[in-house]
C-alpha positions as CSV (number, residue, x, y, z in Angstrom):
1,M,1.4,-9.5,-21.4
2,E,1.7,-13.1,-20.5
3,T,-1.2,-15.1,-18.9
4,V,-0.8,-17.8,-16.3
5,G,-3.4,-19.9,-14.5
6,A,-3.9,-19.5,-10.7
7,Y,-2.4,-22.9,-10.0
8,E,0.7,-22.1,-12.0
9,A,1.0,-18.7,-10.3
10,K,0.8,-20.3,-6.9
11,T,3.3,-22.9,-7.8
12,H,5.8,-20.5,-9.4
13,L,5.2,-17.3,-7.6
14,P,8.9,-16.5,-6.8
15,K,9.8,-16.9,-10.4
16,L,6.9,-14.7,-11.5
17,L,7.8,-12.0,-9.1
18,E,11.4,-12.0,-10.4
19,R,10.0,-11.4,-13.9
20,V,7.7,-8.7,-12.6
21,L,10.7,-7.0,-11.0
22,K,12.3,-6.9,-14.4
23,G,9.3,-5.0,-15.8
24,E,6.9,-7.7,-17.1
25,H,3.1,-7.6,-16.6
26,I,1.5,-11.0,-15.9
27,T,-2.2,-11.7,-15.9
28,I,-3.4,-14.4,-13.6
29,T,-6.5,-16.3,-14.6
30,K,-8.9,-18.7,-12.9
31,H,-10.7,-21.0,-15.3
32,G,-9.6,-18.8,-18.1
33,V,-11.1,-15.6,-16.6
34,P,-8.6,-12.9,-15.7
35,V,-8.6,-12.3,-11.9
36,A,-5.4,-10.3,-11.2
37,V,-2.5,-8.6,-12.9
38,L,1.1,-8.6,-11.5
39,H,3.0,-5.5,-12.4
40,P,5.9,-3.5,-11.0
41,P,5.1,-0.8,-8.5
42,N,4.5,2.7,-9.9
43,P,7.6,4.7,-8.8
44,E,5.6,7.9,-9.0
45,K,3.6,6.9,-6.0
46,K,6.5,6.9,-3.6
47,I,5.9,9.4,-0.8
48,D,8.6,11.7,0.4
49,T,8.8,11.2,4.2
50,K,10.1,14.7,4.8
51,S,7.1,16.2,3.0
52,V,4.7,14.1,5.0
53,I,6.3,15.4,8.2
54,V,5.9,19.0,7.0
55,E,2.2,18.4,6.2
56,L,1.6,16.8,9.6
57,K,3.2,19.8,11.4
58,K,1.0,22.2,9.4
59,F,-2.0,20.2,10.4
60,R,-0.9,20.2,14.0
61,D,-0.5,24.0,14.0
62,K,-4.0,24.5,12.6
63,H,-5.7,22.0,15.0
64,N,-5.5,22.0,18.7
65,L,-7.2,20.2,21.6
66,G,-8.5,23.4,23.1
67,G,-6.4,23.1,26.3
68,I,-7.3,19.5,27.0
69,S,-4.4,17.3,27.6
70,I,-4.1,13.9,26.0
71,R,-4.0,12.4,29.5
72,D,-7.4,14.0,30.2
73,M,-8.9,12.6,27.0
74,I,-7.6,9.1,28.0
75,E,-9.1,9.4,31.4
76,E,-12.4,10.6,29.9
77,G,-12.4,7.6,27.6
78,R,-12.1,5.2,30.6
79,R,-15.2,6.5,32.3
């Protein structure tokens, strides 16, 4: 893992990001103290949009407003 100073990171950020896209990890330091690490995003953390929609629908089916309309709630909030 390469280390670069904060000034260099600021000055050469586009080049550093290109390297990170290729898989490198780069530590950014300030006065010799590590303050950040640039690394590629974790592909495992991508969220499947369809599964989120399914979960939202399940939540909606379990929770209701008890007969109150959204319009009524908006009007109540204005009082």
